[in-house]
C-alpha atoms as a printed R data frame, in Angstrom:
    type eleno elety resid chain resno       x       y       z
1   ATOM     1    CA   MET     A     1 -28.547  -8.055  14.549
2   ATOM     2    CA   ALA     A     2 -24.946  -6.938  13.385
3   ATOM     3    CA   LEU     A     3 -22.915  -4.808  15.518
4   ATOM     4    CA   SER     A     4 -21.165  -1.567  13.859
5   ATOM     5    CA   ASN     A     5 -17.329  -1.357  14.581
6   ATOM     6    CA   ALA     A     6 -18.287   1.281  17.357
7   ATOM     7    CA   GLU     A     7 -20.007  -1.418  19.294
8   ATOM     8    CA   LYS     A     8 -17.547  -4.373  18.671
9   ATOM     9    CA   ALA     A     9 -14.840  -2.068  19.927
10  ATOM    10    CA   GLU     A    10 -16.628  -1.672  23.066
11  ATOM    11    CA   ARG     A    11 -16.990  -5.162  23.899
12  ATOM    12    CA   GLY     A    12 -13.524  -5.439  22.891
13  ATOM    13    CA   ASP     A    13 -14.015  -7.400  19.467
14  ATOM    14    CA   VAL     A    14 -12.566  -4.769  17.425
15  ATOM    15    CA   PRO     A    15  -9.016  -3.688  18.130
16  ATOM    16    CA   ARG     A    16  -8.657  -0.367  19.371
17  ATOM    17    CA   LEU     A    17  -5.872   2.443  18.619
18  ATOM    18    CA   GLU     A    18  -5.883   5.322  21.213
19  ATOM    19    CA   ILE     A    19  -4.398   8.514  20.321
20  ATOM    20    CA   HIS     A    20  -4.475  11.438  22.714
21  ATOM    21    CA   LEU     A    21  -4.033  14.900  21.339
22  ATOM    22    CA   ARG     A    22  -4.487  18.603  21.969
23  ATOM    23    CA   THR     A    23  -6.234  19.295  19.434
24  ATOM    24    CA   ILE     A    24  -7.959  17.736  16.259
25  ATOM    25    CA   ASP     A    25  -5.658  19.490  13.895
26  ATOM    26    CA   GLN     A    26  -2.608  17.697  14.911
27  ATOM    27    CA   LEU     A    27  -3.651  14.799  13.141
28  ATOM    28    CA   PHE     A    28  -3.537  16.941   9.859
29  ATOM    29    CA   ASN     A    29  -1.208  18.307   7.384
30  ATOM    30    CA   SER     A    30  -1.327  22.001   8.614
31  ATOM    31    CA   LEU     A    31   0.442  22.971   5.278
32  ATOM    32    CA   ASP     A    32  -2.049  21.439   2.871
33  ATOM    33    CA   PRO     A    33  -4.685  24.281   1.727
34  ATOM    34    CA   ALA     A    34  -7.797  21.615   0.999
35  ATOM    35    CA   PRO     A    35 -11.099  21.806   2.590
36  ATOM    36    CA   PHE     A    36 -10.745  20.266   5.876
37  ATOM    37    CA   HIS     A    37 -12.434  16.665   4.702
38  ATOM    38    CA   GLU     A    38  -9.924  16.579   1.612
39  ATOM    39    CA   ARG     A    39  -6.718  17.333   3.774
40  ATOM    40    CA   ASP     A    40  -3.727  14.925   4.289
41  ATOM    41    CA   LEU     A    41  -3.097  13.610   7.505
42  ATOM    42    CA   ASP     A    42   0.002  14.451   8.886
43  ATOM    43    CA   ALA     A    43   2.915  12.337   7.946
44  ATOM    44    CA   ASP     A    44   3.926  11.030  11.570
45  ATOM    45    CA   ALA     A    45   0.315  10.576  12.242
46  ATOM    46    CA   GLU     A    46  -0.349   8.109   8.939
47  ATOM    47    CA   GLU     A    47   2.781   6.292   9.655
48  ATOM    48    CA   PHE     A    48   1.638   5.648  12.897
49  ATOM    49    CA   LEU     A    49  -1.929   4.511  11.711
50  ATOM    50    CA   VAL     A    50  -0.472   2.268   9.108
51  ATOM    51    CA   SER     A    51   2.158   0.623  11.526
52  ATOM    52    CA   TRP     A    52  -0.716  -0.076  14.013
53  ATOM    53    CA   ALA     A    53  -3.037  -1.546  11.355
54  ATOM    54    CA   ALA     A    54  -0.336  -3.695   9.512
55  ATOM    55    CA   GLU     A    55   0.514  -5.683  12.821
56  ATOM    56    CA   LEU     A    56  -3.263  -6.607  13.023
57  ATOM    57    CA   PRO     A    57  -4.720  -9.608  11.434
58  ATOM    58    CA   ARG     A    58  -5.757  -8.852   7.657
59  ATOM    59    CA   HIS     A    59  -9.582  -9.739   8.490
60  ATOM    60    CA   GLN     A    60 -10.005  -7.544  11.686
61  ATOM    61    CA   SER     A    61 -11.804  -4.405  11.442
62  ATOM    62    CA   LEU     A    62 -10.379  -1.705  13.159
63  ATOM    63    CA   HIS     A    63 -11.440   1.170  15.299
64  ATOM    64    CA   LEU     A    64  -9.575   4.459  16.270
65  ATOM    65    CA   VAL     A    65  -9.978   6.637  19.139
66  ATOM    66    CA   LEU     A    66  -9.016  10.398  19.366
67  ATOM    67    CA   HIS     A    67  -8.494  11.632  22.886
68  ATOM    68    CA   LEU     A    68  -8.607  15.482  22.668
69  ATOM    69    CA   GLU     A    69  -7.854  17.520  25.613
70  ATOM    70    CA   ASN     A    70  -9.847  20.399  23.924
71  ATOM    71    CA   GLU     A    71 -13.115  20.153  23.305
72  ATOM    72    CA   PRO     A    72 -13.658  20.139  19.397
73  ATOM    73    CA   ASP     A    73 -14.782  22.969  17.613
74  ATOM    74    CA   THR     A    74 -18.385  22.282  15.486
75  ATOM    75    CA   ARG     A    75 -16.409  22.524  12.449
76  ATOM    76    CA   HIS     A    76 -14.728  18.781  13.716
77  ATOM    77    CA   SER     A    77 -17.553  16.838  14.354
78  ATOM    78    CA   VAL     A    78 -17.006  12.959  14.705
79  ATOM    79    CA   ALA     A    79 -18.639  12.676  11.226
80  ATOM    80    CA   TRP     A    80 -16.133  15.329   9.403
81  ATOM    81    CA   VAL     A    81 -13.181  13.426  11.419
82  ATOM    82    CA   ALA     A    82 -14.292  10.074  10.131
83  ATOM    83    CA   ASP     A    83 -15.293  11.201   6.574
84  ATOM    84    CA   ALA     A    84 -11.647  12.765   6.352
85  ATOM    85    CA   ILE     A    85  -9.594  10.126   7.604
86  ATOM    86    CA   ARG     A    86 -11.649   7.570   5.335
87  ATOM    87    CA   HIS     A    87 -11.300   9.885   2.453
88  ATOM    88    CA   TYR     A    88  -7.521   9.634   3.078
89  ATOM    89    CA   PHE     A    89  -7.070   6.119   2.957
90  ATOM    90    CA   ASP     A    90  -9.708   5.769  -0.009
91  ATOM    91    CA   GLY     A    91  -7.570   7.900  -1.864
92  ATOM    92    CA   ARG     A    92  -4.145   6.168  -0.559
93  ATOM    93    CA   ALA     A    93  -5.874   2.696  -1.918
94  ATOM    94    CA   ASN     A    94  -6.375   4.069  -4.879
95  ATOM    95    CA   MET     A    95  -3.184   5.640  -5.620
96  ATOM    96    CA   THR     A    96  -1.661   2.212  -4.886
97  ATOM    97    CA   LEU     A    97  -4.191   0.474  -7.031
98  ATOM    98    CA   GLN     A    98  -2.995   2.554  -9.754
99  ATOM    99    CA   ARG     A    99   0.481   2.058  -9.038
100 ATOM   100    CA   LEU     A   100  -0.091  -1.663  -8.762
101 ATOM   101    CA   ARG     A   101  -1.858  -1.860 -12.299
102 ATOM   102    CA   ARG     A   102   1.267   0.170 -13.861
103 ATOM   103    CA   LEU     A   103   3.843  -1.805 -12.642
104 ATOM   104    CA   LEU     A   104   1.389  -5.116 -13.981
105 ATOM   105    CA   ARG     A   105   1.275  -3.093 -17.512
106 ATOM   106    CA   LYS     A   106   5.373  -2.877 -17.632
107 ATOM   107    CA   GLY     A   107   5.284  -6.561 -16.240
108 ATOM   108    CA   ARG     A   108   3.004  -7.252 -19.360
109 ATOM   109    CA   ILE     A   109   5.511  -5.140 -21.693
110 ATOM   110    CA   THR     A   110   8.824  -6.367 -20.774
111 ATOM   111    CA   LEU     A   111   7.359  -9.932 -20.628
112 ATOM   112    CA   ALA     A   112   6.251  -9.523 -23.893
113 ATOM   113    CA   ILE     A   113  10.057  -7.897 -25.115
114 ATOM   114    CA   GLY     A   114  11.505 -10.640 -23.373
115 ATOM   115    CA   MET     A   115   9.974 -13.220 -24.501
116 ATOM   116    CA   LEU     A   116  10.863 -12.131 -27.863
117 ATOM   117    CA   PHE     A   117  14.385 -11.311 -27.305
118 ATOM   118    CA   LEU     A   118  14.898 -14.923 -25.610
119 ATOM   119    CA   PHE     A   119  13.239 -16.458 -28.885
120 ATOM   120    CA   THR     A   120  15.280 -14.670 -30.974
121 ATOM   121    CA   CYS     A   121  18.514 -15.338 -29.196
122 ATOM   122    CA   LEU     A   122  17.626 -18.992 -28.643
123 ATOM   123    CA   LEU     A   123  16.854 -19.287 -32.369
124 ATOM   124    CA   LEU     A   124  20.070 -17.862 -33.530
125 ATOM   125    CA   ALA     A   125  21.651 -20.002 -31.082
126 ATOM   126    CA   GLN     A   126  20.403 -23.028 -32.527
127 ATOM   127    CA   GLY     A   127  21.405 -21.484 -35.941
128 ATOM   128    CA   LEU     A   128  25.067 -21.161 -34.878
129 ATOM   129    CA   ALA     A   129  25.060 -24.988 -33.756
130 ATOM   130    CA   GLY     A   130  24.105 -26.478 -37.178
131 ATOM   131    CA   ILE     A   131  27.138 -24.559 -39.327
132 ATOM   132    CA   GLY     A   132  30.315 -25.993 -39.628
133 ATOM   133    CA   SER     A   133  32.217 -27.430 -36.730
134 ATOM   134    CA   GLU     A   134  32.406 -26.291 -33.140
135 ATOM   135    CA   SER     A   135  35.002 -23.867 -32.373
136 ATOM   136    CA   LEU     A   136  35.536 -21.955 -29.034
137 ATOM   137    CA   TRP     A   137  34.494 -18.709 -30.032
138 ATOM   138    CA   ARG     A   138  31.132 -20.430 -31.719
139 ATOM   139    CA   GLY     A   139  30.704 -22.363 -28.558
140 ATOM   140    CA   ALA     A   140  30.947 -19.247 -26.664
141 ATOM   141    CA   LEU     A   141  28.766 -17.208 -28.786
142 ATOM   142    CA   LYS     A   142  26.326 -19.751 -28.551
143 ATOM   143    CA   GLU     A   143  26.096 -20.066 -24.564
144 ATOM   144    CA   SER     A   144  26.290 -16.280 -24.636
145 ATOM   145    CA   LEU     A   145  23.205 -16.058 -26.575
146 ATOM   146    CA   GLY     A   146  21.415 -18.335 -24.662
147 ATOM   147    CA   ILE     A   147  22.315 -16.723 -21.486
148 ATOM   148    CA   GLY     A   148  21.360 -13.104 -22.714
149 ATOM   149    CA   GLY     A   149  18.018 -14.413 -23.770
150 ATOM   150    CA   TRP     A   150  17.546 -15.445 -20.331
151 ATOM   151    CA   VAL     A   151  19.046 -12.274 -18.636
152 ATOM   152    CA   ALA     A   152  16.151 -10.406 -20.822
153 ATOM   153    CA   MET     A   153  13.330 -12.231 -18.841
154 ATOM   154    CA   TRP     A   154  15.073 -10.931 -15.426
155 ATOM   155    CA   GLN     A   155  12.701  -8.102 -14.849
156 ATOM   156    CA   PRO     A   156   9.119  -9.663 -15.837
157 ATOM   157    CA   LEU     A   157   9.816 -12.374 -13.927
158 ATOM   158    CA   GLN     A   158  11.008 -10.165 -10.957
159 ATOM   159    CA   ILE     A   159   7.982  -7.885 -11.399
160 ATOM   160    CA   TYR     A   160   5.558 -11.281 -11.552
161 ATOM   161    CA   LEU     A   161   7.437 -13.078  -8.944
162 ATOM   162    CA   TYR     A   162   8.456 -10.737  -6.220
163 ATOM   163    CA   ASP     A   163   7.528  -6.817  -7.157
164 ATOM   164    CA   TRP     A   164   3.791  -6.854  -7.141
165 ATOM   165    CA   TRP     A   165   2.410  -8.658  -4.126
166 ATOM   166    CA   PRO     A   166   3.706  -6.031  -1.471
167 ATOM   167    CA   ILE     A   167   1.765  -3.326  -3.401
168 ATOM   168    CA   ARG     A   168  -1.182  -5.850  -3.392
169 ATOM   169    CA   GLU     A   169  -1.020  -6.274   0.371
170 ATOM   170    CA   GLN     A   170  -0.283  -2.319   1.266
171 ATOM   171    CA   TYR     A   171  -3.632  -1.757  -1.296
172 ATOM   172    CA   SER     A   172  -5.519  -4.044   1.031
173 ATOM   173    CA   LEU     A   173  -4.261  -2.776   4.196
174 ATOM   174    CA   TYR     A   174  -5.505   1.053   2.510
175 ATOM   175    CA   ARG     A   175  -9.039  -0.427   2.187
176 ATOM   176    CA   ARG     A   176  -9.323  -1.661   5.285
177 ATOM   177    CA   MET     A   177  -8.259   1.663   6.887
178 ATOM   178    CA   ALA     A   178 -10.668   3.578   4.488
179 ATOM   179    CA   THR     A   179 -13.161   1.777   6.329
180 ATOM   180    CA   MET     A   180 -12.198   1.957  10.210
181 ATOM   181    CA   SER     A   181 -14.688   3.445  12.597
182 ATOM   182    CA   VAL     A   182 -13.569   6.771  14.151
183 ATOM   183    CA   GLU     A   183 -14.671   7.863  17.888
184 ATOM   184    CA   ILE     A   184 -13.879  11.342  19.257
185 ATOM   185    CA   ALA     A   185 -13.570  11.316  23.297
186 ATOM   186    CA   GLN     A   186 -12.704  14.610  25.338
187 ATOM   187    CA   MET     A   187 -10.626  13.667  27.820
188 ATOM   188    CA   ARG     A   188 -11.121  14.082  31.069
189 ATOM   189    CA   PRO     A   189  -8.864  16.644  33.500
190 ATOM   190    CA   LEU     A   190  -6.578  15.107  35.850
191 ATOM   191    CA   LYS     A   191  -8.137  15.798  39.336
192 ATOM   192    CA   THR     A   192  -6.227  17.697  41.916
193 ATOM   193    CA   ALA     A   193  -5.578  16.425  45.369
């Protein structure tokens, strides 16, 4: 029988992040006029959650426990809060995926332009080599054409070698956070002696 993330978290199989809040509203951006389940998370809360999740191994499920000083009101049920958090990170994942697609599209376009420019420069350099005797200026121009052609390939190579994978990693992290289980617990008042 498969256990839910909440059951795994209770057994210690899923990392738990526990946050202590006065009210659930502290978790969300107070200036966002959207309905509760579509509101943005507070920037500090998002940064805290993302940095916590990023430190964990990629294959692990996540479990968030919100400890509240005040009893949550009826509009902030566990299901609503969990849906709001998942909806937020699902939206972030979709925006990140769009950013990755735009980058790869730019990479394809710059690769085509760069290849065409490189091919043209190498053809011109080869044509210069076959004309007359070699002079200092002709040699410098030939080398400049070759270098200029390869410099035109810089951006596509940058995109395909280095720029895409951090965005893909961020997308995977947001996707994982969009499936994290959420639990609301009311803090017990401290006993006074």
